[in-house]
N, CA, C and O of each residue as an XYZ file, in Angstrom:
360
protein
N      57.704   -126.879    -50.885
C      56.351   -126.481    -49.990
C      55.023   -127.423    -50.642
O      54.355   -127.351    -51.674
N      55.038   -128.235    -49.570
C      53.685   -129.187    -50.256
C      52.736   -128.152    -50.594
O      52.831   -126.983    -50.220
N      51.598   -128.744    -51.489
C      50.214   -127.929    -51.825
C      49.355   -127.674    -50.509
O      48.598   -126.737    -50.259
N      49.755   -128.983    -49.606
C      48.812   -128.648    -47.953
C      49.198   -127.383    -47.346
O      48.375   -126.575    -46.915
N      50.534   -127.213    -47.314
C      51.299   -126.311    -47.051
C      50.595   -124.900    -47.073
O      50.337   -124.111    -46.164
N      50.354   -124.858    -48.576
C      50.500   -123.654    -49.362
C      48.945   -123.595    -49.424
O      48.483   -122.455    -49.372
N      48.030   -124.647    -49.529
C      46.346   -123.738    -48.922
C      45.964   -123.867    -47.541
O      44.864   -123.512    -47.120
N      47.193   -124.554    -46.590
C      46.815   -124.247    -45.138
C      47.337   -122.879    -44.579
O      46.644   -122.350    -43.710
N      48.598   -122.188    -45.023
C      48.825   -120.416    -45.155
C      47.734   -119.766    -45.941
O      46.963   -118.926    -45.479
N      47.727   -120.300    -47.385
C      46.265   -119.391    -47.556
C      45.258   -118.811    -47.086
O      44.956   -117.623    -47.198
N      44.539   -119.909    -46.373
C      43.959   -120.443    -45.632
C      43.840   -120.259    -44.444
O      42.792   -120.660    -43.938
N      44.707   -119.690    -43.696
C      45.036   -118.982    -42.503
C      45.058   -117.823    -42.969
O      44.422   -117.097    -42.206
N      45.667   -116.974    -44.274
C      45.807   -115.888    -43.859
C      44.380   -115.159    -44.581
O      44.157   -114.071    -45.112
N      43.756   -116.103    -44.356
C      41.953   -115.547    -44.990
C      41.073   -115.362    -43.974
O      40.190   -114.509    -43.880
N      41.481   -116.510    -42.974
C      40.576   -116.511    -41.985
C      41.256   -114.913    -40.874
O      40.381   -114.345    -40.220
N      42.296   -114.509    -40.796
C      42.883   -113.553    -39.828
C      42.191   -112.110    -40.717
O      41.578   -111.243    -40.093
N      42.413   -112.027    -42.310
C      41.748   -111.483    -43.070
C      40.951   -111.326    -42.296
O      41.209   -110.885    -41.176
N      39.669   -111.672    -42.725
C      38.439   -111.669    -42.303
C      38.090   -111.466    -40.965
O      37.094   -110.806    -40.670
N      38.915   -112.039    -40.023
C      38.638   -111.752    -38.608
C      38.898   -110.155    -38.607
O      37.921   -109.436    -38.394
N      39.637   -109.806    -38.739
C      40.875   -108.250    -39.081
C      39.133   -107.470    -39.656
O      38.358   -106.747    -39.029
N      39.081   -107.849    -40.617
C      37.865   -106.832    -41.310
C      36.741   -106.744    -40.138
O      36.279   -105.719    -39.637
N      36.363   -108.382    -39.774
C      35.177   -107.809    -38.596
C      35.610   -107.039    -37.671
O      34.826   -106.224    -37.184
N      37.362   -107.138    -37.072
C      36.732   -106.303    -36.243
C      37.216   -104.514    -36.080
O      37.512   -103.754    -35.158
N      37.053   -104.432    -37.817
C      37.221   -103.040    -38.226
C      36.040   -102.799    -38.334
O      35.843   -101.585    -38.376
N      34.830   -103.608    -38.425
C      33.318   -103.101    -38.961
C      32.955   -103.554    -37.641
O      31.795   -103.934    -37.800
N      33.243   -103.730    -36.498
C      33.297   -104.241    -35.241
C      32.996   -102.290    -34.282
O      32.252   -101.740    -33.470
N      34.504   -101.941    -35.393
C      35.340   -100.832    -34.716
C      34.229    -99.262    -34.926
O      33.731    -98.427    -34.171
N      34.247    -99.443    -35.910
C      33.702    -98.343    -36.869
C      31.812    -98.487    -36.207
O      31.369    -97.395    -35.849
N      31.026    -99.437    -36.091
C      29.957    -99.565    -35.526
C      30.155    -99.035    -34.095
O      29.405    -98.116    -33.767
N      31.084    -99.489    -33.162
C      31.349    -98.530    -31.835
C      31.687    -97.143    -32.164
O      31.572    -96.336    -31.242
N      32.015    -96.786    -33.112
C      32.290    -95.071    -33.233
C      31.755    -94.618    -33.520
O      31.825    -93.427    -33.216
N      30.506    -95.138    -34.525
C      28.829    -94.504    -34.499
C      28.398    -94.669    -33.233
O      28.384    -93.607    -32.610
N      28.047    -95.601    -32.634
C      27.604    -95.045    -31.611
C      27.833    -94.086    -30.682
O      27.061    -93.251    -30.211
N      29.411    -94.375    -30.392
C      30.034    -93.023    -29.812
C      29.127    -91.721    -30.126
O      28.343    -91.171    -29.352
N      29.395    -91.414    -31.295
C      29.882    -90.358    -32.083
C      28.396    -89.744    -31.849
O      28.412    -88.653    -31.279
N      26.816    -90.373    -32.269
C      24.975    -90.512    -31.666
C      25.387    -89.882    -29.977
O      25.474    -88.949    -29.179
N      25.504    -91.064    -30.251
C      25.818    -90.476    -27.842
C      26.101    -88.837    -28.110
O      25.366    -87.877    -27.875
N      27.345    -88.886    -28.647
C      28.019    -87.512    -28.112
C      27.128    -85.966    -28.701
O      27.113    -84.805    -28.293
N      26.567    -86.569    -29.649
C      25.406    -85.838    -30.587
C      24.475    -85.328    -29.300
O      24.511    -84.294    -28.632
N      23.731    -86.368    -29.256
C      22.832    -86.080    -27.893
C      23.030    -85.517    -26.320
O      22.259    -84.990    -25.518
N      24.635    -85.944    -26.276
C      24.598    -85.157    -24.528
C      25.536    -83.702    -25.878
O      26.565    -83.653    -25.204
N      25.726    -83.061    -26.633
C      25.621    -82.373    -27.437
C      24.819    -81.167    -26.796
O      25.014    -80.205    -26.054
N      23.687    -81.847    -27.596
C      21.693    -81.449    -27.693
C      21.395    -81.202    -26.075
O      20.646    -80.381    -25.546
N      22.253    -82.212    -25.484
C      21.453    -82.333    -23.763
C      22.057    -80.767    -23.102
O      21.435    -79.814    -22.631
N      22.728    -80.872    -23.195
C      23.848    -79.777    -23.228
C      23.764    -78.130    -23.074
O      23.973    -77.245    -22.244
N      23.350    -78.306    -24.329
C      22.953    -76.914    -25.057
C      21.618    -76.564    -24.319
O      21.354    -75.386    -24.076
N      20.580    -77.815    -23.879
C      19.476    -77.573    -23.383
C      19.525    -77.204    -22.491
O      19.285    -75.998    -22.430
N      19.795    -77.788    -21.418
C      20.304    -76.973    -20.036
C      21.159    -75.773    -20.165
O      20.529    -74.778    -19.806
N      22.598    -75.452    -20.620
C      22.383    -74.246    -20.754
C      21.831    -72.869    -21.102
O      22.210    -71.757    -20.733
N      20.419    -73.386    -22.249
C      19.867    -72.413    -22.111
C      18.769    -72.346    -21.215
O      18.274    -71.219    -21.178
N      18.464    -72.818    -20.802
C      18.287    -72.961    -19.423
C      18.021    -72.561    -18.105
O      17.133    -72.108    -17.384
N      19.230    -72.946    -18.116
C      20.427    -72.101    -16.651
C      19.940    -70.755    -17.180
O      19.159    -70.214    -16.397
N      20.267    -69.853    -18.647
C      20.071    -68.868    -18.852
C      18.719    -68.228    -18.623
O      18.603    -67.037    -18.336
N      17.600    -69.145    -18.772
C      16.193    -68.840    -18.669
C      16.311    -68.021    -17.232
O      16.121    -66.835    -16.964
N      16.734    -69.242    -16.359
C      17.067    -69.259    -14.915
C      17.546    -68.183    -13.976
O      17.254    -67.650    -12.905
N      18.300    -68.152    -14.795
C      19.257    -67.033    -14.707
C      18.475    -65.564    -14.450
O      18.434    -64.736    -13.540
N      17.788    -65.751    -15.991
C      17.248    -64.095    -15.554
C      15.763    -64.266    -15.084
O      15.095    -63.234    -15.154
N      15.259    -65.158    -14.713
C      14.210    -64.860    -13.970
C      14.221    -65.126    -12.895
O      13.167    -65.025    -12.267
N      15.608    -65.649    -12.135
C      15.918    -65.053    -10.540
C      16.344    -63.532    -10.940
O      15.627    -62.696    -10.391
N      17.091    -63.140    -11.558
C      17.556    -61.504    -11.661
C      16.223    -60.763    -11.457
O      16.226    -59.811    -10.676
N      14.952    -61.146    -12.155
C      14.199    -60.465    -12.396
C      13.171    -60.497    -11.172
O      12.361    -59.610    -10.901
N      13.378    -61.761    -10.454
C      12.509    -61.604     -8.752
C      13.516    -60.692     -7.896
O      13.200    -60.095     -6.867
N      14.588    -60.689     -8.407
C      15.620    -60.295     -7.021
C      15.162    -58.703     -7.093
O      14.861    -58.130     -6.046
N      15.121    -58.016     -8.355
C      14.710    -56.550     -8.649
C      13.376    -56.009     -7.865
O      13.070    -54.865     -7.531
N      12.550    -57.530     -7.661
C      10.917    -57.390     -7.349
C      11.200    -57.016     -6.240
O      11.074    -55.925     -5.686
N      11.959    -58.843     -5.627
C      12.361    -58.665     -3.883
C      12.506    -57.252     -3.595
O      11.825    -56.698     -2.733
N      13.347    -56.677     -4.272
C      13.741    -55.357     -3.572
C      12.932    -53.905     -3.611
O      13.067    -53.035     -2.750
N      12.172    -53.820     -4.634
C      11.260    -53.290     -5.058
C       9.938    -53.279     -3.603
O       9.449    -52.248     -3.141
N       9.601    -54.764     -3.120
C       8.785    -54.878     -2.350
C       9.156    -54.302     -0.744
O       8.541    -53.489     -0.055
N      10.453    -55.094     -0.449
C      11.380    -54.075      0.348
C      11.433    -52.592      0.686
O      11.284    -52.010      1.760
N      11.697    -52.136     -0.587
C      11.607    -50.418     -0.396
C      10.503    -50.070     -0.003
O      10.396    -49.196      0.857
N       9.042    -50.911     -0.756
C       7.454    -50.338     -0.495
C       7.491    -50.710      0.914
O       7.075    -49.738      1.543
N       7.781    -51.621      1.666
C       7.459    -51.915      3.029
C       8.206    -50.998      3.706
O       7.600    -50.111      4.308
N       9.503    -51.032      3.736
C      10.079    -49.379      4.162
C       9.729    -48.624      4.236
O       9.438    -48.060      5.290
N       9.543    -48.134      2.866
C       8.639    -47.257      3.339
C       7.374    -46.962      4.094
O       7.129    -46.159      4.995
N       6.655    -47.834      3.470
C       5.306    -48.026      4.727
C       5.810    -47.676      5.924
O       5.354    -46.811      6.672
N       7.247    -48.707      6.195
C       6.901    -49.074      7.857
C       7.582    -47.237      8.515
O       7.776    -47.066      9.719
N       7.782    -46.356      7.710
C       8.524    -45.243      7.701
C       7.465    -44.081      7.748
O       7.553    -43.109      8.500
N       6.495    -44.298      6.886
C       5.376    -43.729      6.951
C       4.578    -43.878      8.238
O       4.461    -42.905      8.982
N       3.987    -45.125      8.554
C       3.637    -45.513     10.066
C       4.384    -45.043     11.069
O       3.810    -44.249     11.815
N       6.221    -45.472     11.455
C       6.000    -44.516     12.300
C       6.126    -42.873     12.394
O       6.424    -42.228     13.399
N       5.868    -42.450     11.291
C       5.747    -41.106     11.082
C       4.421    -40.692     11.492
O       4.216    -39.564     11.940
N       3.753    -41.335     11.391
C       2.033    -41.289     11.524
C       1.577    -41.673     12.885
O       0.564    -41.134     13.332
N       2.358    -42.731     13.729
C       2.451    -42.740     15.018
C       3.325    -41.743     15.875
O       2.988    -41.455     17.023
N       4.143    -41.370     15.445
C       4.877    -40.384     15.880
C       4.211    -38.834     16.198
O       4.481    -38.061     17.117
N       3.130    -38.673     14.950
C       2.467    -37.323     15.051
C       1.283    -37.814     15.994
O       0.948    -37.113     16.949
N       0.648    -39.029     15.719
C      -0.792    -39.141     16.246
C      -0.182    -38.925     17.979
O      -0.898    -38.324     18.781
N       1.318    -39.537     18.445
C       1.490    -39.598     20.146
C       1.530    -38.027     20.315
O       0.753    -37.607     21.173
N       2.179    -37.223     19.752
C       2.440    -35.996     19.994
C       0.993    -35.170     20.060
O       1.158    -34.313     20.928
N      -0.159    -35.075     19.592
C      -0.895    -34.456     19.584
C      -2.001    -35.328     20.937
O      -3.089    -34.844     21.251
């Protein structure tokens, strides 16, 4: 094999190696970007889960308050009905 052929084979192998090295670096960069994005998404999911928990708690509290208001209103209506009945009887 001539020196030129050996040189060209070596040169081609070096180019191939450099291309593979660049591809590997690109893949690592992409992987790191994905890891960072996943981390941010996980943080956002955690924030949203916490907000959901707070909102559920507020909603539960509001339901209890609403039920208490309904009971108070119903008792008031019953009391007023009783007062009307007494007034009509007399």
